N, C-alpha and C positions, 0 to 999 in steps of 0.2 A: 505493499499499499504506498502510495506516495505523503510525504511530511505534511502534515496537517498545520506546520507552522512557517513554513515558505514565505508567506506575506509578509514576515517581520524580516524578511532577508534584504540586503541593499549594498551596492559597492560601496567600499571602503575609501576608494581614491576614484575621483572621477575621472581620473586618465587611465585608468585600467578597470573599465565597468564590468568585465569577465569576473572578477574576481568579488566576492562576496562575502558577507556575515550575515549571522543571526544578530541583530540589534535589540538583544534582551528589553532594551527601555520600552521598545515598541510592544509590550507585553501590557504597558501602561498597568503594572500593580505595583501599589505602593510597597509590597513586600519585598518585592525585588531589593530596593536600597535598604531595607535593614539586615538585611542576609549578610551571614561572615562570608568574607572573601571566599574562601576556601569551598563554600556550599556552593557558590555562585557557578565556580569550575563545573560541579558536577549537574546544577541546572542547566550550564550552557552544552555539554557533553548528551543530555536528557532530550533537551530543544532540537539539538543539531540531527541526533539520530532517531527522532522519533518515526516509527515506522507501524503503532499499534500493532506489532508482535512481539520481539524483544523487548522495547521500549514504547510505553505508552501515554495516553495524554494524562491521565490518572498518576501516572508516575511524575511528570512534570508537574501535577497541581501538587502533589506530595512534597515535592523539593520546594515549591515556592511557599509552600504554607509549615515549614522546617520549626516555624517558632512553635507551632503545635503538634506536628508530626516527631518531632526528636525524642519525644517521650513517650511514644506510641508503638515503638519495636517496629517500626514499619520499613519492608524491604522493599529497597529501591535498585535500578541497574544501573550501572556506570562502563560507559566504553571507555576506556584509557585512547590517549592517541599513540600510542608506540610502547613497545615492551624492551627490557634491558637484562640481559642473563649474563652471568660470569660462568668461568667454565666448569667450574665443578657442579654446580647446578644446570648448567649448559649443556653439558656431554649427556646426561640421562633425558634431558628435554629433545634432544636432535637424535637419539636412541629412540625415544618412544615414538617421534614423527617419523622416522625410519620402519618400526614396527608396525605403526598405525597404518602407513602404505602397505606393508604387505598383508594386513588382515583385512584392508578395505577391498584389496586384488581379490584375498580368497573369497569373501561374501560377495564375487562379483560385480564390484564399484569401479570408479577409477582412481588408481591411486593416489594420480597427482594433481588430484582434486584437496591432497592433503598439502596443504602450505600454508605459510603463513600469511595473513590477511591484514593483521595490525603488523606494522614495521617493527622487525627485531632485530638488536645490536649485540650480539654477545662479545663481552671482553675478558680475553684472556688472561688472569692476574692472581688465578690462586692456587698454579703449579709449581712457580719456584721457590725453591727455599735456601735457608740459610747455614748450608755446606760450607761455606769459606768466607771468612772474614779475619778482617786487618792484613788484608794482602792487598796488592796494587792491580792484581788480575781480579780479584773477589768475583766482579761482574761477571767477567767473561764467564769464569771457571764456574758459576752457578748458574748460567745460562746454557751453556755447553751440556752440564748435567739436566738442568731441565729438558732439553731436547731429548737426551737420551734416554731419560725415563719415559717420557709422554711423548716420542714419534708416535705412535700408533695412535693413540686419541688425539693427536694435532694432526694428522692425517685423515682422519675419521670427518674434525670438524672442519677441516678442509673440502670436503666432499661435501658437506651440510650446506657449507656455503655456496656453492655452484649448483647443488642438485636442487635446493628448496628457492625459491624467489621472496623477494622481501627480507632477506637475512642478512645481514653486513658482520663479518666476525673481524674484531681486531685483533692482531697477532698479538702472541708473547711478547713482552719488554717494552711496550708502550706506555705500561702504567695501571692504576687501582681504578676498576670500574666506575667509581662514584665520583672519583675527581676527573675523571677522562667523560664523566657524563657532564659534570659542571663546568669544566673549560672547553668543552667541545662539540657534544654530544646534543646539548638541549637546544631547543628551538626556542622555547620563553612562549613565541607564538606561531603555529604552525600554517605555513601558505601550501596547500595541496587539494586538488581534486576542486580545482575553483571556489576555496573557502579559505577564508581567517579563521582560527578557534584557538584557544589556548592549550598549548602542550600541557601533557599530562603524562604518569607512566607508571605502570606497575613493572615491580623486577624483581627477582629470583633471587632476592637477598636483602634480608630485614633492615639495612641500611639504604637502601633505595631512597627512604625518606631525606639523606641528605640535599637532594637536589630540590626540597621545601625551601632550602634557602635562598634560592634564585628567583622562587615565586612559580614553581613547574610544579603543581601539585602530583606527588609521588608517594608510594609506601610500598613494601613488602609483601610479595603474596607466595605462595607454596608453588613448585614447579609447576605442579598437575593443574592449578588455577590458571597459571603464566601461559601454560599451553592452551587450555580454553579460548582465551584472550587472545592469543597468536592466533587462534582457526577461527576468529569471527565473532566470539560470543563475548556476552557484556557478564562483567561481576558482579556476582547479585552481592549487593550489603544493606546492613539496615542503618537507617539514614542516620546519622552521628550526632551524638552530642558534642556541642564544640564550646572548649575552654581556651576563653580569653586570656592571655596571659600577659598582664601590663608589666610592660620595661619603663622605669625611669632612674635617673641620675645618672654618672660618668663613673664608669670603674676606675679603683685607686692605679697610680702609675705602675705600681709593680705587678697588677693582675695580669695573665694570660685569657684570653678566650678559652682553653682549656679549663681553668677555674671555674670559668662561667658555667659552662655545660656542667660541669660535676656538680656543681650549687644546684642549678636549675634539675639537673637528674633526679636529687635528693629531695629537693622540693615536690615534684611532681610526683615522684612515688608515695609522699606521703599525704599530696592532694587525693591521688586514685583517679588515675586518666587513663584506664584500660580500655580498648575500644572506642574510644575517643578521638575526635581532630582537638589539637592546639593549635591556635592561631596568634600570631603575636602581633603586639601592636603597642603606642605608647611613643614618648618624645625619645625614651630610652633605646630603640630600634635602631632610629635615624643616626645614633654614635656609633652602632656596630657596622663592618664589613662585610660584603658577602661573605668571607671566607670565615667570618666568626658567625654570621647567621648558619652556615653551612656546618660548621662546627656542632650547634646547639641542634641543629636538625637531624643531624648522621647520628645522634644519639638517641634521637626519640624510642628506636625499640626497649633502650634501657629504662627509662621512664614509663615506658608500656604502652605508650599512645598509638593510634594508628599512623597517623599525619602530625607534622610539627610546621605548619605554615609560614611562611614571610610573604606576603603579597608583594609584587612590584612595584619597587620607587624609583624615584631619580638615582637611586644609590648602584639598585640593578642594572641600571642602563649605564652607568659608567665604567661596572663591570665588566659589561658586553663590549664595551668600545676598548676596555685595558685588555681583554682576552680574545681580541682580533677579532671580532666577529661583523660581519658585510654592514658599512655603513645603511645600505637601503633597507636591509632587512631591519636594523635596529630601528629605524624611521618606520617600519610600519608595524613593527610592536608595542612601539610608545603609541601610535597613533590609534590600534583597533584597541586596547586596553582603557585606554581614556574615553573611546567612542562605547564600551559597554560596562562602564564605573569601574573597573576592576585595576584602576592605577591608583597607587597609595600615596599619600601623603601624612607619615606619622606622626606630625607635628598638628594636623587638624583634628583636633577631638572632634568634630562636626561630622568626622565621614567613619569613625569608629561604629561599627555595628552592632546588631545584638547579639549577645553568648549567651550559651547556657548557665556560664557561672565567670566571674571574674577574678584571677588572684593576680598579685603583684609581687615583682621582686626590684628591690631598689640595688642597681647595680654597684653603688658606693661601698654596698656592704659584703659585696664578695672579696675573699681571703685567698691568698695562692692554698690550693690544696692536693690532694691525690684522693684515690679510692681504690679501696680492697680491705682486707688483703683474697675475697676471694669473690666479691658481688662488685659491680661497677656503681649502684646504688648506694656504698658504703663508704660515704664522704669522710675523709681525715684532713684538718686544717697539717700542713705542713708545719705548722710550730705544736703538734700535738702526736707527730708521727711516730716519736721513741717511744712517748708513754704508751701510745695506743699498740703498738706492734708487741709493747713489752706485756701489756694487759691482755692480748691475744693470745700469746705463747702459752700462758696457762690457763686461760678461759676452756670449759668444756668443748668438746668439738664439734665446731659447727661453723657459721659463715664467719664469725667473728672469736675461732677458738679453735685453738690445737692440740689443748691437752698436754703440754710437757709438763712433767714434773719441776716445781721450783728448783731441786736441786741438779738438774740438767741446765737451766738457764744460761747458764755460763759456761758451758761445756764446748770446746774448740778442740779443730781436727788440724793436724798439720799436714801437708802434703808437699811433694816436689812437684814443680811444672817449669818445663824449659829451662832444668838445671838450675833454678832459685826455689829456696823454701818460701812459702806461705802457709797462712793459716787460716781457718774460716770459723763461723760462728752462726747460731741462731739470726737472722737477719742481714746475712751477707747476702752480697749482689754478685750473683753470677751472670744475668742477663740484663743488658740493658739494650734497648731497641727504640729508636726514631723510625716508626714505622706506623700504617694507617693511614687512609684519605682523611680520616678526623681529624687529625693534625697537619700531615705532610700538604694539605691542600691550600694550607694558610701559611703566607709567606712570614707574618708578622712572627709566629710561633718557629716557625724553621730559623728566618734570619736571626731570631733572638736565642736561638740555639747557638747558630753558628757565632752570633758577636761575644758570646758568653763563653764558647771554646774557642775563640783567638785570646777572650782577657787572661782564660786560664793557664793557654799556654803560656805568654806571656809572662804569668804569675809564677812559673815554674812549677806547676801541678801536672801531675798524668794519673793514668787509670793503670790500673791492673793488669798485665797480659793475659789474666786465665778470664777475666769478667768475659762476655759474650756480646761485646759492643756490634751494632750494625745500624746502618742508613739504608732504607728502603721506601725512596719517593714514588709518592703516586702519580707523578708524571716527569717527563724529560723535562718539563717548563721548571723544575727545581733546581734540575743540576746548573742548568744554563743562571739561573740569579745565584747560587751560593758559589758558582764557581767567578761568575763577572763582579761580583761583590767584594770578592777576595776571603772569603771566609773558609772554602772547601779545604785549604791546606790543614788550618788548624784542628779542624774536625775528623780529619785525618789523622794528624797526632795524637789523638785521643781514642782511634782506634775505629770511629764512626766516619769508615770509608762508604760509598756505596756498594751494594752488594746485591741489587736489585730493582727493579721495577715491578712490584705487586706486594699483594697483601702480606706475606711472610708471617714474621712473628705472631702479628695479630690475629691469625689465623690459626697458630701451632705448629707454622714451618719453620718454627725456630733453629730445625737442625739439630746435631749432636751439640754436647756438652764436651770438653775435654775430658776424656778418660780419668784421670788423676783426680779431677772436679767431683763429679758423679761418685767416685771411691770415697770420696770424704764426705760427702752429703750423708750416703748408702751408711759408712762407717760408724757416725755420729748423730744418726737418724735427725736431720738437721733440719730445718726448715730455713730453707735456702731462698732467696728473692728474685723475683723478676721485675723491671720497672719498664715499663713501654708509654708509648703515646698513641695507644689503641682504645678500643671502646668494650672490649670484652674481657675477663679476667677471670671467668669460673674457673675452680679446681679441674684440673688435667688439663687446661685448653692449651696453654702457653708453651708448657714442657710440663713433662713426668717426673723431674727432678726439682722442679719448683712449688714448693707447695703454697708459698705466699706469691702472689703477684700484685701490683699496684699500678695504676694507670696515672698518668702524669704527662704534665706539658713536654715537649721539647729538651727546655732550658733543664725542666727539673730531672728528667732522665739522665742528663750531662753530670747535675750535679751530684745525683746518687751514685752513677759510676766513677765519678774522682772521691766521693766519702767511702765506697765501697761495701757502705752498709746502711740500711734504713733506721739504724739504732743511733742515729744523730739527730740532736736539735741544732738547726742552722743558725739562731742567733747567739749562743750560749758556745758551740763547738765548731773549730775550723774545718773546713775541707779537708785541708791539709796542711803539710809545712813545706815551704820551698827548700832548695838549696843553700840559700842561705839562713836558714833556719826562722824566718818570719810566717805568722801563721795565717794564714789566706781564707777569710769568710767567704761564706757566700755572697755576702751584702756588697763584698769589694768589687766583684765580678758580673754582678746582675744588669744586666741593658737596663738603660730607661729608654720609657716608650717612646720618647723624642728621638733616638740616637734609631731605633728600630724604625721609625716613622721615615727619616731621612734616608735609610739607604733600603728603604722598600720604594719611597717614591723614584730614587735616582735608575735603581734596576730592574725592577719588573714591568714589562715593558710589553705593547702589543707583540712586537717585533719578535720576540721569543716563543709566544704561544703560535703565531704563524709559523714561523720556521720548524716548531715541534709537531704541528697537526698536519702541515702537508703533505707530510711524508709516512702519517700513521698507520696507513694501512699498506705500506709499499716498503717502509724501512726496515723490515726485518729480512736479513738476506738468508737465513736458515729457515723462514716460514715459507719463503718464496722460492725455497730449492725443495720444497716437500711435492711427494709425488701424489696425486689425490685420485681415485677413480672418478669417471664423470657420469656412470649409471644412475637413472633416475631411481632403480630399486637397489637398495644396497646389497651387497653380498657379505652375508656375515662369512669371519673365519671360524671354524671351529675349536681351532687352536688357540685362539686371543685368550688372554685373561685379561684385558681391557674395555673389551666390546663385545657384549652378546644380546642378543635378542632375549628382549625380558618374556617371562612367560604369563605375564599379566591375560594377553587375548588369545591363549591355545585354545579352549573351549568356547569362544565366543559365537554366539548363535543371532541370527538377526531380530528374534524378538527375545525380549529380557524375561526371566522368570520371576515369579512372586518372591518377596524375601521371606526366610524362615525364621522361626524361634531358636535361638540359642540355648541347647540342651545340655546340660550336667557338664558345664566346661570348667576348666582346672583355672587356677588362679597362675600365670605363669611366674609375675614379679610383683609384689607388694612394695609401694616406697610411700616416701611422707612427701613434704612440700616440696616445691623448686625443683622439681627434675628437669633439664633445662635438655633442649635437642642436642645440646653435647654428649649427654648421657645416653641420648637414646640412638642419634643416627651415628654411623661410622665416621670419625674425624681422626686426624692426625696419622702418627704412623703403626704400623699392622705389628702387634706384639710377636715377638717370636715363640710364644707358649698359647697362641689364640686359637680359635677353629679356624679364622680366614688363614693365618701363616701355615697351621696343616694343611687347608686345601692348595694353597700356592705350593706345597713343597709337594704335593701329590700331583702336580704338573709340572714339576721338574725344576722349579724356581727356586731360586737359593734365597737366603734372607737382604745380602745385599740388593737382590732385583724385586723387594716386595714393592717398594715406593709407598706410598701414602694411601688412606683409603679415600681421602677425595679425588684423587687421579685415578681410581678404581669404580668411580660410580657407574660407569657403563657397563658394568657387571653385576648382574643380580647375585652370580654364586657368591660372590666375595664380600658384598654387598649385606646381605641377608646372615651370612655369618659374623660379620663386625657389629650388628645391631646388637644394641646394649653389651658392646664391649668393654666401654669406658672403665678404665681400672679404678676411679673414684666412685663409681656408682655405690649405691647403699641401699640392699634389696631388705628388708625387714626378716626377711627368712633366712638371712644369714646374719650373722654378728659381727661381721667386719666387711670394710669396704675391698669391692672386686666384682667383677662381671659373671656371676654365676648366681646358680639359683638349685633349688630341691625339687627334684622330680619324684612327685606325691605316689605315684601308686608302686615304685622301688624303693623309694626315701632316699635314693643319691644323690648327694651333692653334685652338680654337673656344670660347665660351662651353661651359659644360655643359650646357646643355638642347640647345643646336642641335647637339652633338655628338651627344649621346642620341637625337634626334630622326632624324637620318640615320643611326643603326644602325637604330632601329625603321622606318624607311620601307625599309632593304633587308633587312628581316627577322631582322637580328641579334640572338642574345640581350646581355647585359650582365652582368656581377660587378663587385664591387666587392672591391679587397684593403685590408687595414687591419692595425691592431697589437691593443694593449691597450688596455682600456675603451673600445671603441668604442659610440658611442652615451651617453654621460653627459653628466649637467646634467638638464634640465626633461623633464619627461616630456611628448612631442610624436607624438599618431598621424600628423602631416603629415612629419615624420622617415622613418615607414615608408611611408605614401602616395606620400610623392611618389616617392622610389625607383622603386615599384611603377608608376608611372605613366612614369618614365622608362625602363621596360623591364628595369630590373634583376632577375634572377631568383633571385640567389645573393649573402652577400658570408661572404667567408672573413677570420675575425679572429682574433687570440689570445685575446681574452677580450672579452664583451658587458657593457652596464650592463643590468641585469636587466629593469628596465620597458621598453626598447629592442628586446631580444631578443624579448620576450614580442609586442611591435608589429609586429615584423617577420614574426613567426608571425601573427599576426590577417592581416595582407595578404598568405599566402601566399608571403614572401620567402622562403628557405631561410637561415636560420643557420648556416653550417660554422666550425669550430673547430680550428685547427691542434693536432693531438697534442701534449702538454706538451713543453718544450724547445724546440718547431720554431718557426719562423715564415717570412718571406717572404725574411730574407735566410741563415737556415741551409740554406733549402730552392733557393736561388739564382735565388729567383722576380725576375724584371724587370717583369711585367706586360704586358709587350709579347706573350707567349705568347698562344695561344687554348686555352681550359679547357672539358673535357666533364666533367661531374659524373654519374656514372652513379647514377641513382634504381633501386635493387631493387624486386623487386614485393611484397616480402614487407619492411615498414618496423617497426623498434623502436626505442623512445625511446633518444636516445644512440648509436645505433648508428656504426659506423666507414663510410662511404663512399669510394670511390676518385675521383682529381682526376686526369685523361689530360688530358696538354699536347699541341700539336702538335708540340713538338721530341721527342716519345718518352718525357718524362718520366712518372711515375705517383708519386703519395702521397697515402696516408689522410689524411681529416679525420674529427671529430667533428659528424655530424649532430645541432643543440643543438634537437630538439624532446625537449622533458624529461618529457613525461607522454603518457601514451595518448589523452590530449583534444586535446591539441595536433595528435598525428599526425590526431585524425579533422578540426580545421580544416583541416590540409595537404590531405588527402584532397577535401575542400569546395572549397577556394581560397579558403580565409579563415574566419573566426570568423564573417561578416556571411552569407556565402552561406550558412553552416550553419545559423544563424538563420532567415534566410527560407524555405529550403526544410523548417524544421521548422514556422514555423507556416502555412507553405501547405498542409501535408496534413494 
């Protein structure tokens, strides 16, 4: 059906009458002016895509009526302008597309119908590791190893870029997905198919929200959901509440954007913004650069919101000019946004929209801080770090505790490294990484780190050689301005050489620590520390041997590397003593805001961005030399341990079968609160004693060839074995951390995969019991695909992280939620019972379903299919099955 809103279209420029836009002001509805700017983006998409099928006039009305409907749990469709993927999540997406082509052909359809309809960009940034550091050739050696390990994956991705239309691949070595998005890929306003409209994006990485800092509405979705968007389906979402976050005041001179975001993260965690949009406003926003805003938006998942939106203003326009965007396009961006009432002046309070709730932060109250030791929301003022860490040492095992007996707090272990004697203790820094798009996209903190390094070297300070230092910028632009401003040699002298352009330490690709350091940590059972400028520090993520990990600004990463410990009070204790015997304090070398800004103005220029990005798709010679097949259907290699056709569609028929009740299920795992996707999804290195390692060994591989789980996301045999394989997994059935569970029919304690395999062989269904915030952390489709392949039919939780619940739905796993005030404890559940989940014939969103135990007990839960569309996916056995059936008919 034709769009019922075509009458409100008009040309943006009289010189280009063929290019139009939907002028939302012509709706002549006073509610439009009062809408939050982020909701206006949802409204424009609904108006432009209204076809009375996927998007209806009723949906447009519901969004216009946001003030009322935000509280009604109403479902609205949203068609983003584009999709962005990184290679860890992108490989399984391309694998699924290739397998879907096979399935469509098998069902008698045209396999070439399976193509991205919505533009998709895939940035390869998750594969490189810090294998080499503190060498002049670290970058080249790490990149060579990256290609050696991932040649097969990269050839497959190159095949995908050629076989599928509307899919662009950014080769390895180009930068980090969200920084490349910010500096290059973001359009801000699309000019396509004869229309101007706001840029918007969903990505297969939870930190896609970083682009919200530029005024592009975006957030992370599961890989499964992203694939549906790529195939032209709208996202079905509950119309969100919008929290207005008012910024006022000016930051203190020593405060960085990292300090601001860690403060915002803790504050919004306390406010409670899960499932909501946050929209920033107030005069304080005008004081923040786009890089500062992007840093705050980047950590949106850490405070739990869906999006963290900064509407476009003059600062945004200046950033587009600075990053070398086309002048004519920039002119159209501003003209369009002004025409539709989406251009913001943060100093004009009359422009402030209505919000669900308003909270405030005075930027002047922010102090230098870190977050840790195990969660990004656990902010610690730098002045309190020593005391806080020492308190954590003795505290009960938990997010803020390591349960080390007081008599061992001063234990020290001596070791020899490169011919010299050293010793470490609890709190010793063994990893110091300037990493992650969170901070490397921000010239102020990067140049701040460089200037601090220069002053530190000139003051005679050094970093101990056993500390694994690294610098992994999010784009080549960073290297340009660090080099041109003259600070790169000083960073190198302290060990912070460029080791690669990718996520690296931030996602756990930190590489090995020196063997003597690992031996010392193990011998003393020490709480060793990683300090990184990243956005995640969950247990087991950064490195298996760093129990404590702190998020910090790049300058503070260097400061703690020089100090060699987090058990230091920078106000009272020196960073070190130079050759002359002088004590050097942090305050002696910390650069002022004026110093940093002067260097930034001089050296961060449009020419750098143009030079780097003009060759981004062709500048990697190793990528250019890859030989990829040109067939439209992929020829699967049965010998491959990287790329394998998944079993999801093996028994697929044209007509779906009715869902059945789950009878007498065993509990595979019994968890408490805050089980993250890092705990669930295979991530990091493959342990040598794990089921995945045994599988790879059986295929003839040596441990050196195992690579990481992330690199093998295209192989379900590896990924199923790596599901719930995290060494920090805390299963209530087992009295210690580790990836094991009890197989109840035999009473044996087994690795999780081995137990699940036994249950499946006996035809016994499985469920998981868990607490609050199940699935928090990065969006990972394998955190849903893996449990599905283990035979898990349902999860019963107190609450879910938004993206993970969506992914479970997408795989046909039932997300059940205890009634408010109830949990496994209040209901007296041990997990040793057998569970029957009664699925009624008539299903409705968020309906109650009964759970019957073999003990005779019965209790109700909420079935968390939140929309009719999600129920449709469930009836089809998941979203991909639904899409295949649709494309095959």
